[in-house]
C-alpha positions in Angstrom: 99.8 108.1 113.0 103.1 109.2 114.6 105.1 106.7 116.7 107.5 108.4 119.2 110.5 106.9 120.9 112.8 108.5 123.5 116.2 107.3 124.7 116.2 109.6 127.8 119.8 110.6 127.0 120.9 107.0 127.1 122.6 106.6 123.8 123.1 102.8 124.2 119.3 102.4 123.9 119.1 103.9 120.4 119.8 100.7 118.4 117.0 98.8 120.1 114.5 101.7 119.7 115.4 102.0 116.0 115.1 98.3 115.4 111.6 98.4 116.9 110.5 101.1 114.5 112.0 99.4 111.5 110.2 96.1 112.3 106.8 97.8 112.7 107.5 99.1 109.9 107.3 102.9 109.7 107.2 105.0 106.6 109.8 107.5 107.6 112.1 108.1 110.6 112.8 111.6 111.9 115.7 111.9 114.4 118.5 113.9 115.8 122.1 113.2 114.7 122.8 110.3 117.1 119.5 108.6 116.5 119.8 109.1 112.7 123.2 107.4 112.7 121.7 104.5 114.6 118.8 104.4 112.1 121.2 104.5 109.2 123.0 101.5 110.6 119.7 99.6 111.0 118.1 100.1 107.6 118.9 101.1 104.0 115.2 101.1 102.9 113.2 103.2 105.5 113.6 106.9 104.7 115.5 108.8 107.5 115.3 112.5 108.1 117.7 114.2 110.5 118.1 117.5 112.3 121.7 118.2 113.2 123.9 121.1 114.4 127.0 119.5 112.9 128.3 118.6 109.4 126.3 115.7 108.2 129.0 114.7 105.7 131.7 114.5 108.4 129.3 112.6 110.7 128.7 110.0 108.0 125.0 110.6 107.5 125.2 111.6 103.8 127.8 111.5 101.1 127.1 115.0 99.9 124.9 117.9 100.8 123.5 118.4 97.3 123.2 114.7 96.5 122.8 112.9 99.7 122.2 109.5 98.1 120.8 106.5 99.9 117.9 106.8 102.3 119.0 109.7 104.4 118.6 113.5 104.2 117.6 116.4 106.4 118.5 119.8 107.8 121.7 121.2 109.4 121.4 124.3 111.6 125.2 124.3 111.7 125.2 125.1 115.4 128.5 123.5 116.3 130.2 125.3 113.4 129.5 128.6 115.1 131.8 127.8 118.1 134.5 130.4 117.3 131.9 133.2 116.7 130.0 132.4 119.8 133.2 132.5 121.9 134.1 135.9 120.4 130.6 137.3 121.2 131.0 136.0 124.8 134.4 137.6 125.1 133.2 141.0 123.9 130.1 141.0 126.1 131.9 139.8 129.2 135.4 141.4 128.9 136.2 140.8 132.6 135.6 137.1 132.2 139.2 135.9 131.9 138.2 132.4 132.9 135.6 130.9 130.6 133.8 127.6 131.3 132.4 125.3 128.6 129.7 122.9 129.6 129.0 120.1 127.1 128.2 116.4 126.7 131.1 115.0 124.7 129.4 111.8 123.6 128.5 113.2 120.1 130.9 114.0 117.3 129.5 117.5 116.9 130.2 118.2 120.6 133.8 117.0 120.4 134.4 119.1 117.3 132.8 122.1 119.0 134.9 121.7 122.1 138.1 121.6 120.0 137.2 124.8 118.1 136.3 126.6 121.4 139.6 125.4 123.0 141.6 126.6 120.0 139.9 130.0 119.9 140.4 130.4 123.7 144.1 129.6 123.4 144.5 132.0 120.5 143.0 134.9 122.5 144.9 134.0 125.7 141.9 133.0 127.7 141.7 130.1 130.1 139.0 127.6 129.2 137.7 125.0 131.7 135.7 122.2 130.0 133.0 120.3 131.9 131.8 117.0 130.3 128.4 116.5 131.8 126.1 113.4 131.5 123.5 114.0 134.2 121.8 116.6 136.2 124.2 115.8 139.1 127.1 116.5 136.8 125.7 119.9 135.9 125.2 120.9 139.6 128.8 119.8 140.4 130.1 121.7 137.4 128.4 125.0 138.6 129.8 124.5 142.1 133.3 124.1 140.6 132.8 127.2 138.5 131.8 129.3 141.5 134.8 128.0 143.4 137.2 128.8 140.6 135.9 132.2 139.8 134.6 131.5 136.3 133.6 134.8 134.7 131.5 133.5 131.7 129.9 130.3 130.5 129.7 128.8 127.0 127.0 126.1 126.8 127.6 123.6 124.1 125.3 122.3 121.4 123.5 119.0 121.8 120.4 117.1 122.8 121.6 116.8 126.4 122.1 120.4 127.1 118.9 121.3 125.3 116.9 118.9 127.4 118.4 120.3 130.6 118.0 124.0 129.7 115.7 124.8 132.6 118.3 123.5 135.1 121.2 125.2 133.2 119.6 128.6 133.0 118.5 128.5 136.7 121.9 127.6 137.9 123.6 130.2 135.8 121.2 132.8 137.2 121.7 131.6 140.8 125.4 131.8 140.5 125.4 135.1 138.6 127.4 133.7 135.7 126.8 135.3 132.3 126.1 132.5 129.8 125.8 132.2 126.1 123.6 129.4 124.8 123.2 127.7 121.3 119.4 128.2 120.9 116.9 130.9 121.7 114.8 128.3 123.6 117.4 128.6 126.5 116.7 132.4 126.6 113.0 131.7 126.6 113.6 129.5 129.6 115.3 132.4 131.4 118.8 132.3 130.1 120.8 135.4 129.3 121.6 135.2 125.6 121.9 132.9 122.6 123.4 132.9 119.1 122.3 130.4 116.5 119.8 129.3 113.9 116.2 128.5 114.7 115.7 124.8 115.7 112.0 125.3 115.2 112.6 126.3 111.6 114.8 123.2 111.1 112.1 120.8 112.4 109.5 122.7 110.3 111.6 122.0 107.2 112.0 118.4 108.1 108.2 118.2 108.4 107.9 119.5 104.8 110.4 116.9 103.7 108.5 114.1 105.5 105.3 115.1 103.7 107.2 115.0 100.4 108.5 111.6 101.1 105.1 110.3 102.1 103.9 111.5 98.7 106.6 109.5 96.9 109.8 111.6 96.9 113.1 109.8 97.5 115.5 111.1 100.2 118.3 110.9 97.7 116.5 113.5 95.6 116.1 116.0 98.5 119.3 118.0 99.2 120.4 118.6 102.7 119.2 122.1 103.8 121.6 124.3 105.7 120.6 127.3 107.9 121.5 130.7 106.5 120.0 133.0 109.2 121.5 133.3 112.7 120.0 135.4 115.5 121.5 136.9 118.6 118.8 136.9 121.3 119.2 138.8 124.6 117.0 138.6 127.7 117.1 142.1 129.0 115.6 141.1 132.4 118.3 138.5 132.9 121.0 141.0 131.8 119.8 143.6 134.3 119.5 141.1 137.1 123.2 140.2 136.6 124.2 143.9 136.8 127.3 143.2 134.8 126.4 144.3 131.3 129.3 146.0 129.7 127.2 148.4 127.5 126.6 148.1 123.8 129.5 146.1 122.5 128.1 143.8 119.9 130.8 144.2 117.2 129.8 142.8 113.8 126.7 140.9 115.1 124.5 143.9 115.7 124.2 147.5 116.8 122.3 149.5 119.4 119.3 151.3 118.1 117.1 153.9 119.7 117.4 155.5 123.1 118.8 153.5 126.0 116.8 153.0 129.2 119.9 154.1 131.1 123.5 154.6 130.2 124.6 151.0 130.7 121.7 149.0 129.1 120.9 148.8 125.4 117.2 149.4 124.9 116.9 147.5 121.6 118.9 146.0 118.8 118.5 146.0 115.1 119.6 143.6 112.2 119.1 140.0 113.5 119.2 141.1 117.1 116.0 140.2 119.0 114.9 141.2 122.4 113.1 139.2 125.2 111.9 141.2 128.2 
C-alpha cells in the first residue's frame, strides 16, 4: 500500500505531514528535497529516499555521495548545477534578448544557489537579469506582466517543485507573451513550452523506485550510494518555436548540431546527439 501526502506548495505543512507518516509507521519515505529534509529531522530509523536537483551533501541530506550513512539516500538529477550552461544556451538561441528574466521560487536552497549562479553568469556576459521570486499563480501572472512592460527578451525558468507544478500556467503565459523560455525539464516542453535542458526526472523517480524495492527487501539506505544523472537532453518544441517566429537559426554550439535538410532556411528540421524533437 502506498500512502501519499501533499503539502500543496506550503512548506510549513511538511513537518506535520512527515510526523503523521512516521507515526503510522511507514516502511520507507520517498520525497523531494524539502520534504526529505523535513523527514530527516523527524526520524533516524525510517528509510528516506529523495529526488533532488541540487547537491544533497550541501543540502545536508547525506554526508557523502558514495557513503550516504544514516537512513537517507536517493537520486540527484543535478538540475540546479546546470544553471550556467542553461543560461549560455538561452543566450545563444536568443541573441537579441539583452534583458533576461529568471522566474523561480527562492524558498529552497537549490533555487537560491541556482539564482546566484545565473546572476554571476549574466554579469560576466554583460546581460541584464531580472529575478522574479514567485510563490503563487498570482505572482507568476504579475511577473509576466512586468516582463512585457520591461521588454524582456528571454526567460529562464528555475528548478523546483513550485515551477514544475505550475508548468501549464508558465508555458501558456510565455506563449501568450511571445517570450522565448528555457525550462529545466522536458515535461515543460510536453506542456507546450519552447525548450528545455536537463536530466530526466522520470528516470530519477524510476531509480528511486528500484531503491525502494531494495530497501523493502532488506537493504540499508547507508549501503546504497546516491545516484547522479549523467545524461542531459536538450528538447525543442518546433511548433512553439515556429509560432514565436524568432528562431535565430541553428546555433546550438556544443550542445548539438543540425542534421538533415531544413524545412526552410530559418528552422532546423532535426537535431542529433542528445537533441530531441517535439512537433
